[in-house]
N, CA, C and O atoms as a GROMACS GRO file, in nm:
protein
  556
    1MET      N    1   9.618   6.007  10.812
    1MET     CA    2   9.514   6.121  10.717
    1MET      C    3   9.577   6.220  10.602
    1MET      O    4   9.556   6.224  10.481
    2LYS      N    5   9.659   6.293  10.684
    2LYS     CA    6   9.723   6.416  10.616
    2LYS      C    7   9.767   6.354  10.459
    2LYS      O    8   9.715   6.399  10.357
    3THR      N    9   9.866   6.250  10.457
    3THR     CA   10   9.893   6.190  10.325
    3THR      C   11   9.763   6.115  10.238
    3THR      O   12   9.784   6.096  10.118
    4VAL      N   13   9.673   6.086  10.277
    4VAL     CA   14   9.538   6.066  10.195
    4VAL      C   15   9.512   6.192  10.108
    4VAL      O   16   9.494   6.205   9.987
    5THR      N   17   9.518   6.290  10.223
    5THR     CA   18   9.471   6.398  10.149
    5THR      C   19   9.552   6.485  10.055
    5THR      O   20   9.529   6.549   9.952
    6LEU      N   21   9.656   6.462  10.131
    6LEU     CA   22   9.791   6.542   9.997
    6LEU      C   23   9.762   6.450   9.926
    6LEU      O   24   9.697   6.529   9.856
    7ALA      N   25   9.742   6.319   9.856
    7ALA     CA   26   9.775   6.227   9.770
    7ALA      C   27   9.674   6.263   9.673
    7ALA      O   28   9.699   6.292   9.556
    8LEU      N   29   9.496   6.260   9.753
    8LEU     CA   30   9.422   6.330   9.640
    8LEU      C   31   9.393   6.467   9.596
    8LEU      O   32   9.318   6.499   9.503
    9SER      N   33   9.468   6.551   9.679
    9SER     CA   34   9.512   6.711   9.610
    9SER      C   35   9.595   6.723   9.531
    9SER      O   36   9.615   6.830   9.473
   10PHE      N   37   9.676   6.595   9.505
   10PHE     CA   38   9.843   6.591   9.394
   10PHE      C   39   9.736   6.514   9.272
   10PHE      O   40   9.768   6.531   9.154
   11PHE      N   41   9.612   6.430   9.302
   11PHE     CA   42   9.538   6.366   9.207
   11PHE      C   43   9.479   6.460   9.141
   11PHE      O   44   9.501   6.456   9.020
   12PHE      N   45   9.400   6.558   9.185
   12PHE     CA   46   9.319   6.649   9.164
   12PHE      C   47   9.380   6.760   9.064
   12PHE      O   48   9.340   6.778   8.949
   13VAL      N   49   9.470   6.820   9.118
   13VAL     CA   50   9.585   6.902   9.054
   13VAL      C   51   9.611   6.852   8.924
   13VAL      O   52   9.603   6.930   8.829
   14SER      N   53   9.637   6.754   8.909
   14SER     CA   54   9.717   6.673   8.791
   14SER      C   55   9.590   6.628   8.686
   14SER      O   56   9.612   6.631   8.565
   15ILE      N   57   9.495   6.599   8.722
   15ILE     CA   58   9.356   6.623   8.642
   15ILE      C   59   9.339   6.751   8.621
   15ILE      O   60   9.283   6.760   8.511
   16ILE      N   61   9.349   6.813   8.647
   16ILE     CA   62   9.292   6.970   8.622
   16ILE      C   63   9.415   7.044   8.502
   16ILE      O   64   9.401   7.132   8.416
   17ALA      N   65   9.519   6.971   8.540
   17ALA     CA   66   9.615   7.010   8.442
   17ALA      C   67   9.640   6.938   8.336
   17ALA      O   68   9.723   6.983   8.256
   18MET      N   69   9.580   6.823   8.310
   18MET     CA   70   9.572   6.741   8.222
   18MET      C   71   9.462   6.809   8.111
   18MET      O   72   9.486   6.841   7.995
   19ALA      N   73   9.330   6.821   8.188
   19ALA     CA   74   9.225   6.863   8.131
   19ALA      C   75   9.266   7.046   8.030
   19ALA      O   76   9.213   7.065   7.920
   20GLN      N   77   9.332   7.119   8.073
   20GLN     CA   78   9.387   7.260   8.058
   20GLN      C   79   9.492   7.198   7.903
   20GLN      O   80   9.472   7.247   7.792
   21GLU      N   81   9.575   7.113   7.922
   21GLU     CA   82   9.635   7.070   7.800
   21GLU      C   83   9.585   7.078   7.672
   21GLU      O   84   9.473   7.026   7.671
   22LYS      N   85   9.620   7.126   7.551
   22LYS     CA   86   9.588   7.150   7.450
   22LYS      C   87   9.634   6.986   7.358
   22LYS      O   88   9.747   6.938   7.348
   23PRO      N   89   9.518   6.939   7.307
   23PRO     CA   90   9.636   6.776   7.272
   23PRO      C   91   9.664   6.800   7.120
   23PRO      O   92   9.680   6.700   7.050
   24GLY      N   93   9.673   6.949   7.052
   24GLY     CA   94   9.734   6.932   6.918
   24GLY      C   95   9.799   7.048   6.930
   24GLY      O   96   9.790   7.103   7.041
   25ILE      N   97   9.888   7.124   6.814
   25ILE     CA   98   9.867   7.273   6.778
   25ILE      C   99   9.776   7.297   6.688
   25ILE      O  100   9.710   7.223   6.615
   26ASP      N  101   9.783   7.438   6.705
   26ASP     CA  102   9.660   7.549   6.617
   26ASP      C  103   9.748   7.574   6.514
   26ASP      O  104   9.864   7.587   6.552
   27ILE      N  105   9.726   7.586   6.372
   27ILE     CA  106   9.792   7.669   6.249
   27ILE      C  107   9.711   7.752   6.229
   27ILE      O  108   9.603   7.696   6.209
   28THR      N  109   9.698   7.918   6.221
   28THR     CA  110   9.620   8.001   6.185
   28THR      C  111   9.707   8.079   6.065
   28THR      O  112   9.822   8.122   6.071
   29ILE      N  113   9.606   8.083   5.946
   29ILE     CA  114   9.658   8.143   5.833
   29ILE      C  115   9.594   8.270   5.824
   29ILE      O  116   9.483   8.298   5.870
   30THR      N  117   9.681   8.356   5.752
   30THR     CA  118   9.578   8.512   5.710
   30THR      C  119   9.600   8.507   5.580
   30THR      O  120   9.717   8.485   5.547
   31ILE      N  121   9.525   8.522   5.500
   31ILE     CA  122   9.558   8.535   5.341
   31ILE      C  123   9.475   8.687   5.316
   31ILE      O  124   9.352   8.696   5.320
   32ASP      N  125   9.554   8.787   5.292
   32ASP     CA  126   9.509   8.953   5.288
   32ASP      C  127   9.508   8.984   5.160
   32ASP      O  128   9.486   9.104   5.144
   33ASN      N  129   9.526   8.914   5.044
   33ASN     CA  130   9.536   9.004   4.936
   33ASN      C  131   9.442   8.928   4.781
   33ASN      O  132   9.467   8.908   4.662
   34ILE      N  133   9.337   8.909   4.868
   34ILE     CA  134   9.206   8.858   4.758
   34ILE      C  135   9.168   8.967   4.652
   34ILE      O  136   9.188   9.086   4.680
   35THR      N  137   9.136   8.945   4.578
   35THR     CA  138   9.102   9.042   4.493
   35THR      C  139   8.953   9.044   4.500
   35THR      O  140   8.913   9.147   4.448
   36SER      N  141   8.886   8.993   4.530
   36SER     CA  142   8.709   9.019   4.532
   36SER      C  143   8.706   8.898   4.635
   36SER      O  144   8.758   8.788   4.654
   37ASP      N  145   8.573   9.028   4.715
   37ASP     CA  146   8.477   8.877   4.803
   37ASP      C  147   8.385   8.824   4.742
   37ASP      O  148   8.280   8.799   4.802
   38GLU      N  149   8.402   8.794   4.604
   38GLU     CA  150   8.315   8.673   4.538
   38GLU      C  151   8.374   8.564   4.561
   38GLU      O  152   8.494   8.549   4.543
   39GLY      N  153   8.291   8.469   4.606
   39GLY     CA  154   8.307   8.331   4.650
   39GLY      C  155   8.376   8.263   4.755
   39GLY      O  156   8.319   8.320   4.848
   40LYS      N  157   8.442   8.198   4.803
   40LYS     CA  158   8.506   8.136   4.908
   40LYS      C  159   8.663   8.127   4.907
   40LYS      O  160   8.735   8.143   4.808
   41VAL      N  161   8.691   8.107   5.002
   41VAL     CA  162   8.862   8.046   4.989
   41VAL      C  163   8.858   7.908   5.066
   41VAL      O  164   8.832   7.893   5.185
   42LEU      N  165   8.896   7.790   4.955
   42LEU     CA  166   8.940   7.673   5.050
   42LEU      C  167   9.076   7.677   5.075
   42LEU      O  168   9.150   7.765   5.033
   43ALA      N  169   9.108   7.585   5.141
   43ALA     CA  170   9.258   7.570   5.223
   43ALA      C  171   9.250   7.439   5.234
   43ALA      O  172   9.139   7.387   5.248
   44GLY      N  173   9.378   7.353   5.229
   44GLY     CA  174   9.375   7.225   5.324
   44GLY      C  175   9.526   7.211   5.344
   44GLY      O  176   9.619   7.261   5.280
   45LEU      N  177   9.525   7.124   5.455
   45LEU     CA  178   9.666   7.097   5.571
   45LEU      C  179   9.724   6.970   5.497
   45LEU      O  180   9.643   6.878   5.506
   46HIS      N  181   9.829   6.938   5.433
   46HIS     CA  182   9.893   6.851   5.334
   46HIS      C  183  10.030   6.767   5.419
   46HIS      O  184  10.120   6.828   5.476
   47THR      N  185  10.021   6.652   5.411
   47THR     CA  186  10.188   6.597   5.434
   47THR      C  187  10.231   6.595   5.262
   47THR      O  188  10.182   6.663   5.173
   48GLU      N  189  10.327   6.503   5.254
   48GLU     CA  190  10.397   6.481   5.161
   48GLU      C  191  10.372   6.374   5.076
   48GLU      O  192  10.427   6.330   4.975
   49ASP      N  193  10.249   6.334   5.160
   49ASP     CA  194  10.171   6.175   5.080
   49ASP      C  195  10.046   6.224   5.064
   49ASP      O  196   9.964   6.135   5.042
   50THR      N  197   9.997   6.345   5.069
   50THR     CA  198   9.858   6.446   5.027
   50THR      C  199   9.898   6.576   4.919
   50THR      O  200   9.823   6.633   4.840
   51PHE      N  201  10.011   6.594   4.941
   51PHE     CA  202  10.006   6.732   4.847
   51PHE      C  203   9.997   6.737   4.702
   51PHE      O  204  10.079   6.677   4.634
   52MET      N  205   9.930   6.785   4.666
   52MET     CA  206   9.857   6.791   4.534
   52MET      C  207   9.795   6.655   4.492
   52MET      O  208   9.800   6.616   4.375
   53LYS      N  209   9.747   6.600   4.572
   53LYS     CA  210   9.678   6.460   4.534
   53LYS      C  211   9.539   6.462   4.584
   53LYS      O  212   9.488   6.354   4.614
   54GLY      N  213   9.468   6.573   4.597
   54GLY     CA  214   9.375   6.569   4.670
   54GLY      C  215   9.332   6.636   4.798
   54GLY      O  216   9.390   6.730   4.852
   55GLN      N  217   9.224   6.576   4.837
   55GLN     CA  218   9.166   6.643   4.986
   55GLN      C  219   9.350   6.650   5.119
   55GLN      O  220   9.440   6.566   5.124
   56GLY      N  221   9.340   6.752   5.181
   56GLY     CA  222   9.404   6.733   5.299
   56GLY      C  223   9.386   6.653   5.390
   56GLY      O  224   9.287   6.579   5.383
   57LEU      N  225   9.454   6.647   5.474
   57LEU     CA  226   9.444   6.619   5.657
   57LEU      C  227   9.363   6.660   5.692
   57LEU      O  228   9.278   6.584   5.739
   58GLN      N  229   9.338   6.802   5.690
   58GLN     CA  230   9.229   6.910   5.756
   58GLN      C  231   9.166   6.993   5.634
   58GLN      O  232   9.258   7.062   5.591
   59ASN      N  233   9.074   7.012   5.575
   59ASN     CA  234   9.046   7.110   5.493
   59ASN      C  235   8.917   7.167   5.554
   59ASN      O  236   8.823   7.103   5.600
   60LEU      N  237   8.934   7.349   5.544
   60LEU     CA  238   8.866   7.432   5.543
   60LEU      C  239   8.864   7.563   5.421
   60LEU      O  240   8.938   7.598   5.328
   61GLN      N  241   8.745   7.604   5.477
   61GLN     CA  242   8.668   7.709   5.395
   61GLN      C  243   8.637   7.837   5.467
   61GLN      O  244   8.612   7.822   5.587
   62SER      N  245   8.630   7.972   5.417
   62SER     CA  246   8.578   8.049   5.466
   62SER      C  247   8.511   8.147   5.372
   62SER      O  248   8.566   8.157   5.262
   63ALA      N  249   8.370   8.245   5.397
   63ALA     CA  250   8.411   8.369   5.335
   63ALA      C  251   8.470   8.457   5.353
   63ALA      O  252   8.536   8.483   5.454
   64ILE      N  253   8.452   8.538   5.230
   64ILE     CA  254   8.583   8.648   5.220
   64ILE      C  255   8.544   8.815   5.244
   64ILE      O  256   8.478   8.895   5.176
   65THR      N  257   8.621   8.826   5.379
   65THR     CA  258   8.551   8.989   5.349
   65THR      C  259   8.660   9.107   5.374
   65THR      O  260   8.740   9.117   5.467
   66ASN      N  261   8.644   9.168   5.296
   66ASN     CA  262   8.720   9.301   5.265
   66ASN      C  263   8.846   9.262   5.207
   66ASN      O  264   8.939   9.323   5.260
   67GLY      N  265   8.886   9.173   5.106
   67GLY     CA  266   8.963   9.113   5.062
   67GLY      C  267   9.063   8.993   5.143
   67GLY      O  268   9.171   8.956   5.096
   68LYS      N  269   9.011   8.948   5.259
   68LYS     CA  270   9.089   8.884   5.394
   68LYS      C  271   8.998   8.814   5.462
   68LYS      O  272   8.890   8.848   5.510
   69VAL      N  273   9.092   8.647   5.458
   69VAL     CA  274   9.024   8.554   5.546
   69VAL      C  275   9.176   8.497   5.691
   69VAL      O  276   9.293   8.533   5.708
   70THR      N  277   9.081   8.396   5.762
   70THR     CA  278   9.165   8.372   5.883
   70THR      C  279   9.124   8.244   5.914
   70THR      O  280   9.022   8.227   5.981
   71LEU      N  281   9.183   8.162   5.880
   71LEU     CA  282   9.134   8.025   5.898
   71LEU      C  283   9.250   7.976   5.986
   71LEU      O  284   9.362   8.025   6.005
   72THR      N  285   9.177   7.838   6.047
   72THR     CA  286   9.296   7.781   6.175
   72THR      C  287   9.242   7.604   6.178
   72THR      O  288   9.134   7.551   6.201
   73PHE      N  289   9.381   7.552   6.140
   73PHE     CA  290   9.368   7.423   6.173
   73PHE      C  291   9.396   7.387   6.290
   73PHE      O  292   9.495   7.438   6.343
   74THR      N  293   9.312   7.286   6.365
   74THR     CA  294   9.326   7.240   6.506
   74THR      C  295   9.416   7.111   6.529
   74THR      O  296   9.450   7.044   6.431
   75ASN      N  297   9.444   7.084   6.623
   75ASN     CA  298   9.481   6.962   6.685
   75ASN      C  299   9.581   6.938   6.636
   75ASN      O  300   9.634   6.833   6.673
   76VAL      N  301   9.639   7.006   6.553
   76VAL     CA  302   9.763   6.881   6.494
   76VAL      C  303   9.928   6.851   6.507
   76VAL      O  304  10.016   6.934   6.485
   77SER      N  305   9.946   6.727   6.543
   77SER     CA  306  10.038   6.681   6.560
   77SER      C  307  10.182   6.748   6.501
   77SER      O  308  10.202   6.811   6.397
   78PRO      N  309  10.259   6.715   6.594
   78PRO     CA  310  10.418   6.787   6.555
   78PRO      C  311  10.417   6.710   6.420
   78PRO      O  312  10.339   6.616   6.403
   79GLY      N  313  10.526   6.761   6.299
   79GLY     CA  314  10.592   6.669   6.179
   79GLY      C  315  10.597   6.768   6.111
   79GLY      O  316  10.586   6.875   6.171
   80ASN      N  317  10.614   6.770   5.960
   80ASN     CA  318  10.630   6.856   5.832
   80ASN      C  319  10.482   6.833   5.766
   80ASN      O  320  10.412   6.731   5.759
   81TYR      N  321  10.465   6.939   5.731
   81TYR     CA  322  10.353   6.990   5.660
   81TYR      C  323  10.330   7.149   5.550
   81TYR      O  324  10.406   7.245   5.550
   82ALA      N  325  10.220   7.137   5.476
   82ALA     CA  326  10.224   7.262   5.434
   82ALA      C  327  10.072   7.232   5.391
   82ALA      O  328  10.015   7.122   5.395
   83ILE      N  329   9.995   7.410   5.330
   83ILE     CA  330   9.918   7.436   5.322
   83ILE      C  331   9.868   7.482   5.210
   83ILE      O  332   9.897   7.600   5.189
   84MET      N  333   9.773   7.409   5.094
   84MET     CA  334   9.740   7.508   5.012
   84MET      C  335   9.649   7.562   5.020
   84MET      O  336   9.575   7.536   5.116
   85ALA      N  337   9.613   7.657   4.926
   85ALA     CA  338   9.478   7.764   4.931
   85ALA      C  339   9.457   7.809   4.818
   85ALA      O  340   9.539   7.856   4.739
   86MET      N  341   9.285   7.787   4.800
   86MET     CA  342   9.276   7.866   4.674
   86MET      C  343   9.145   7.959   4.681
   86MET      O  344   9.065   7.947   4.773
   87HIS      N  345   9.131   8.047   4.583
   87HIS     CA  346   9.013   8.142   4.614
   87HIS      C  347   8.949   8.092   4.494
   87HIS      O  348   8.996   8.092   4.380
   88ASP      N  349   8.787   8.031   4.553
   88ASP     CA  350   8.699   7.942   4.484
   88ASP      C  351   8.587   8.042   4.446
   88ASP      O  352   8.485   8.035   4.514
   89ALA      N  353   8.592   8.137   4.345
   89ALA     CA  354   8.547   8.271   4.293
   89ALA      C  355   8.392   8.200   4.257
   89ALA      O  356   8.296   8.225   4.330
   90ASN      N  357   8.379   8.110   4.135
   90ASN     CA  358   8.234   8.015   4.178
   90ASN      C  359   8.204   7.936   4.213
   90ASN      O  360   8.123   7.872   4.146
   91GLU      N  361   8.242   7.892   4.323
   91GLU     CA  362   8.220   7.790   4.459
   91GLU      C  363   8.192   7.670   4.404
   91GLU      O  364   8.088   7.607   4.422
   92ASN      N  365   8.317   7.625   4.310
   92ASN     CA  366   8.260   7.511   4.216
   92ASN      C  367   8.322   7.380   4.287
   92ASN      O  368   8.311   7.260   4.260
   93ASN      N  369   8.420   7.478   4.430
   93ASN     CA  370   8.479   7.320   4.503
   93ASN      C  371   8.617   7.286   4.423
   93ASN      O  372   8.690   7.193   4.456
   94ARG      N  373   8.643   7.372   4.313
   94ARG     CA  374   8.768   7.285   4.294
   94ARG      C  375   8.814   7.386   4.175
   94ARG      O  376   8.735   7.452   4.108
   95MET      N  377   8.985   7.388   4.160
   95MET     CA  378   9.068   7.482   4.057
   95MET      C  379   8.989   7.468   3.963
   95MET      O  380   8.930   7.364   3.936
   96ASP      N  381   8.980   7.580   3.900
   96ASP     CA  382   8.943   7.591   3.744
   96ASP      C  383   9.033   7.645   3.668
   96ASP      O  384   9.090   7.741   3.719
   97TYR      N  385   9.075   7.607   3.534
   97TYR     CA  386   9.222   7.596   3.419
   97TYR      C  387   9.175   7.665   3.285
   97TYR      O  388   9.090   7.619   3.210
   98GLN      N  389   9.239   7.772   3.269
   98GLN     CA  390   9.231   7.810   3.129
   98GLN      C  391   9.260   7.709   3.023
   98GLN      O  392   9.270   7.593   3.063
   99SER      N  393   9.276   7.730   2.904
   99SER     CA  394   9.236   7.613   2.808
   99SER      C  395   9.409   7.556   2.796
   99SER      O  396   9.444   7.446   2.753
  100ASN      N  397   9.515   7.686   2.855
  100ASN     CA  398   9.669   7.622   2.814
  100ASN      C  399   9.698   7.574   2.941
  100ASN      O  400   9.815   7.537   2.960
  101GLY      N  401   9.606   7.565   3.048
  101GLY     CA  402   9.676   7.500   3.163
  101GLY      C  403   9.716   7.578   3.254
  101GLY      O  404   9.792   7.519   3.331
  102MET      N  405   9.696   7.705   3.285
  102MET     CA  406   9.713   7.788   3.368
  102MET      C  407   9.573   7.794   3.470
  102MET      O  408   9.460   7.783   3.424
  103PRO      N  409   9.604   7.814   3.615
  103PRO     CA  410   9.507   7.843   3.666
  103PRO      C  411   9.405   7.968   3.664
  103PRO      O  412   9.463   8.077   3.668
  104LYS      N  413   9.245   7.975   3.657
  104LYS     CA  414   9.163   8.092   3.654
  104LYS      C  415   9.173   8.165   3.773
  104LYS      O  416   9.200   8.284   3.785
  105GLU      N  417   9.143   8.058   3.885
  105GLU     CA  418   9.159   8.107   4.015
  105GLU      C  419   9.290   8.146   4.050
  105GLU      O  420   9.384   8.117   3.978
  106SER      N  421   9.306   8.217   4.168
  106SER     CA  422   9.404   8.258   4.273
  106SER      C  423   9.430   8.134   4.377
  106SER      O  424   9.353   8.053   4.428
  107TYR      N  425   9.533   8.148   4.383
  107TYR     CA  426   9.611   8.020   4.449
  107TYR      C  427   9.718   8.078   4.538
  107TYR      O  428   9.760   8.192   4.514
  108GLY      N  429   9.780   7.987   4.670
  108GLY     CA  430   9.900   8.044   4.710
  108GLY      C  431   9.918   7.900   4.823
  108GLY      O  432   9.830   7.818   4.846
  109MET      N  433  10.052   7.900   4.881
  109MET     CA  434  10.074   7.788   4.933
  109MET      C  435  10.187   7.841   5.056
  109MET      O  436  10.261   7.938   5.044
  110SER      N  437  10.180   7.765   5.158
  110SER     CA  438  10.263   7.816   5.258
  110SER      C  439  10.401   7.828   5.225
  110SER      O  440  10.430   7.730   5.156
  111GLY      N  441  10.509   7.909   5.243
  111GLY     CA  442  10.592   7.916   5.238
  111GLY      C  443  10.617   8.010   5.092
  111GLY      O  444  10.733   8.043   5.066
  112ASN      N  445  10.554   8.032   5.040
  112ASN     CA  446  10.489   8.163   4.947
  112ASN      C  447  10.571   8.130   4.825
  112ASN      O  448  10.563   8.236   4.763
  113ASP      N  449  10.655   8.038   4.742
  113ASP     CA  450  10.692   8.046   4.680
  113ASP      C  451  10.628   8.036   4.552
  113ASP      O  452  10.542   7.953   4.522
  114MET      N  453  10.688   8.149   4.457
  114MET     CA  454  10.579   8.176   4.325
  114MET      C  455  10.676   8.110   4.230
  114MET      O  456  10.635   8.170   4.131
  115ALA      N  457  10.757   8.045   4.190
  115ALA     CA  458  10.836   7.976   4.105
  115ALA      C  459  10.744   7.943   4.005
  115ALA      O  460  10.627   7.934   4.042
  116MET      N  461  10.763   7.926   3.909
  116MET     CA  462  10.693   7.898   3.762
  116MET      C  463  10.659   7.775   3.780
  116MET      O  464  10.716   7.718   3.873
  117GLY      N  465  10.552   7.692   3.696
  117GLY     CA  466  10.579   7.553   3.764
  117GLY      C  467  10.446   7.532   3.842
  117GLY      O  468  10.380   7.618   3.901
  118PRO      N  469  10.424   7.414   3.830
  118PRO     CA  470  10.319   7.329   4.010
  118PRO      C  471  10.431   7.352   4.100
  118PRO      O  472  10.553   7.341   4.090
  119PRO      N  473  10.355   7.385   4.187
  119PRO     CA  474  10.391   7.366   4.355
  119PRO      C  475  10.458   7.283   4.408
  119PRO      O  476  10.411   7.172   4.382
  120THR      N  477  10.586   7.275   4.501
  120THR     CA  478  10.635   7.113   4.530
  120THR      C  479  10.595   7.116   4.727
  120THR      O  480  10.526   7.192   4.795
  121PHE      N  481  10.668   7.011   4.755
  121PHE     CA  482  10.614   7.020   4.897
  121PHE      C  483  10.706   7.071   4.951
  121PHE      O  484  10.678   7.156   5.035
  122ASN      N  485  10.846   7.040   4.926
  122ASN     CA  486  10.967   7.097   4.956
  122ASN      C  487  10.985   7.253   4.998
  122ASN      O  488  11.041   7.318   5.086
  123SER      N  489  10.907   7.275   4.886
  123SER     CA  490  10.914   7.482   4.862
  123SER      C  491  10.805   7.526   4.954
  123SER      O  492  10.817   7.642   4.993
  124ALA      N  493  10.687   7.451   5.003
  124ALA     CA  494  10.570   7.459   5.057
  124ALA      C  495  10.566   7.411   5.238
  124ALA      O  496  10.485   7.437   5.328
  125LYS      N  497  10.683   7.336   5.236
  125LYS     CA  498  10.682   7.248   5.411
  125LYS      C  499  10.719   7.371   5.504
  125LYS      O  500  10.785   7.470   5.472
  126PHE      N  501  10.665   7.344   5.620
  126PHE     CA  502  10.724   7.384   5.743
  126PHE      C  503  10.727   7.296   5.853
  126PHE      O  504  10.703   7.182   5.813
  127THR      N  505  10.744   7.301   5.958
  127THR     CA  506  10.787   7.162   6.042
  127THR      C  507  10.634   7.260   6.198
  127THR      O  508  10.634   7.374   6.246
  128VAL      N  509  10.583   7.195   6.209
  128VAL     CA  510  10.470   7.177   6.351
  128VAL      C  511  10.566   7.123   6.472
  128VAL      O  512  10.620   7.013   6.460
  129GLY      N  513  10.587   7.206   6.593
  129GLY     CA  514  10.639   7.158   6.711
  129GLY      C  515  10.572   7.167   6.800
  129GLY      O  516  10.455   7.142   6.774
  130ASN      N  517  10.593   7.195   6.908
  130ASN     CA  518  10.550   7.210   7.038
  130ASN      C  519  10.458   7.385   7.044
  130ASN      O  520  10.422   7.423   7.156
  131GLU      N  521  10.441   7.439   6.972
  131GLU     CA  522  10.391   7.585   6.991
  131GLU      C  523  10.280   7.619   6.896
  131GLU      O  524  10.299   7.558   6.791
  132ASP      N  525  10.170   7.694   6.893
  132ASP     CA  526  10.089   7.716   6.783
  132ASP      C  527  10.141   7.817   6.713
  132ASP      O  528  10.188   7.917   6.767
  133LEU      N  529  10.134   7.794   6.559
  133LEU     CA  530  10.172   7.886   6.434
  133LEU      C  531  10.079   7.945   6.363
  133LEU      O  532   9.967   7.897   6.341
  134GLU      N  533  10.139   8.099   6.309
  134GLU     CA  534  10.031   8.177   6.254
  134GLU      C  535  10.171   8.190   6.119
  134GLU      O  536  10.293   8.175   6.120
  135MET      N  537  10.055   8.228   6.005
  135MET     CA  538  10.142   8.225   5.895
  135MET      C  539  10.051   8.292   5.778
  135MET      O  540   9.948   8.231   5.750
  136ASN      N  541  10.073   8.391   5.719
  136ASN     CA  542  10.049   8.488   5.626
  136ASN      C  543  10.100   8.410   5.455
  136ASN      O  544  10.216   8.383   5.424
  137ILE      N  545   9.969   8.389   5.364
  137ILE     CA  546   9.976   8.325   5.258
  137ILE      C  547   9.930   8.410   5.153
  137ILE      O  548   9.817   8.459   5.149
  138ARG      N  549  10.024   8.427   5.065
  138ARG     CA  550   9.990   8.554   4.926
  138ARG      C  551   9.908   8.446   4.826
  138ARG      O  552   9.919   8.325   4.810
  139PHE      N  553   9.830   8.538   4.772
  139PHE     CA  554   9.768   8.456   4.630
  139PHE      C  555   9.854   8.543   4.538
  139PHE      O  556   9.850   8.527   4.416
   0.00000   0.00000   0.00000
């Protein structure tokens, strides 16, 4: 009888431990240099295959309060990723450009590379391991 009780105890403890484990990693980004509270911020979590090619694996948006937003991507599997974010001031859900091709709206990437020309995955990439991540993105 003691063996059955002990086995059931281990079984229930294992179930409780598995229920408390998170299935993936959380990545929390903060952007705190937004020039106005007008519009919203759009952010996408990308792999090399999706970077600069449209929607990300996860896409988030947030209203802006006092020039700041905080967004959290949840349940992210280990691997290499990049985050693209933009201030959609006119809320048309896309980047607007000037006639010379330069963006009208502020944007930023993980890695905060401010080089001239279009961003690259390699300059924005980071690695997700086994721990939650927090990062700041500058516009």
